[in-house]
C-alpha angles and dihedrals in degrees: 000000000000117000121244110284105229122245085228091060092046091050088057097044113021095063088054098039095101093058100039092111086085085079089069101037115078118208113261090231126037110254130189105258120255089197129029119185110175105302094340123091141182125205127222092250092052090049092049091052090053092044091054093051096044095042106022093169096045092126091064091064124088113264095254090054091048089054091050092051091049091051091050091051092048090053092049090049091051090055092044093053091049089053093048092049091052091049090053091049091053092044092236112176139174119223123223090248092054090049093049091049092050091048091052091050091051093049091052109171093349117107117238090255093049089051092050088052091053089052092049090051088053090052093252137114130221095250095055090046091051090050092052093045091052089055090049091053091048089054090050090054090048090052090051094052097044105035112023094089094045090050097054115126124193125216089245091056090048092051092048090053091049093051092048094047106034094141088063088066099048113125133192123239111297136196131205110211148159129218143195126203125211136183093229143014094249092062091047092051092052093052091044088060090054090051092051089053090058102273118160109252096211094049093045090049090056089051104040112015120105093201119105089235089068087095089071096039095269092295112176095178121211120331140159132220113296097026094093131044113291091246089060094048094051091054101037102046092054091061129087125222110291094019127130124218126228114246110299123203121218135157087271097057135267120332140196118200135197119195107212099179142000116212114198123230115268146099113319111244116255094235091059095053104028094110092044090054093047091050093049094047090047092052091049091051092046091051092049092048090050094052091048092049092047092052092049091047091050091052094055097038121089106235127180130172125188097220092180090068090061095057120098111253092250092049099049095091095046 
């Protein structure tokens, strides 16, 4: 199972993913590099293409803000090039099958043509997106190789964290409930009669409810006050476990509710959140290991940037 890909890594790559095909398209004419990271380089024209796609309205910003955004992009590109170089050194590759699987996951329920249309509307094409996705998968593999071991968390460490930070896991009172949605009060009243005669709420929800959650019997899961519309809260938090509501009107229609369980306020038990704690601690460790690795890599990598090339023509002599 792949390790968690750090938000830090994604912040470096995901913003650039749509223009990553530049990595595989040499310039028709040799240009002096704007950016040199080890043996890897990036020309001014390549940088400007990326800048346009990342910040399409850059020209509308005041000049000092434009400079700041350019500097931020340069720094991200430096880190990106260091990551790519390390992936090359470790011979990290992505197979066609892996790429196809990742594309299918991204498309979700969209057809291939619908997804291509989404890309076109974003000013992209499928091939450039594939190129960027491939780089993202390579980075994910690099993260797995370098940081998985450092990010491991034992159950003992998770329990120690829980005992030292119990207040972090305090929760308010919660309810577990189900709902049905109707177009009018008359329909709700008829189904309420069936429920009072012993009808199963979940089964009747599948048959009569208009809400999308009817497929799972109207299950709302656990929630606390303020998480659902106020009309729901007023009805639900007056009910005891096992009680049905009268018809409740909201902007969505007419509802019936069943409270299945009330969970009192208090600290969540360790057994219920052990895996959540372990995952969070693992992600924190992975992020820390990544930043440390990136700083060490920066220190030993030869990096040069021709800042003069980034200045506007009328600003170059200032």
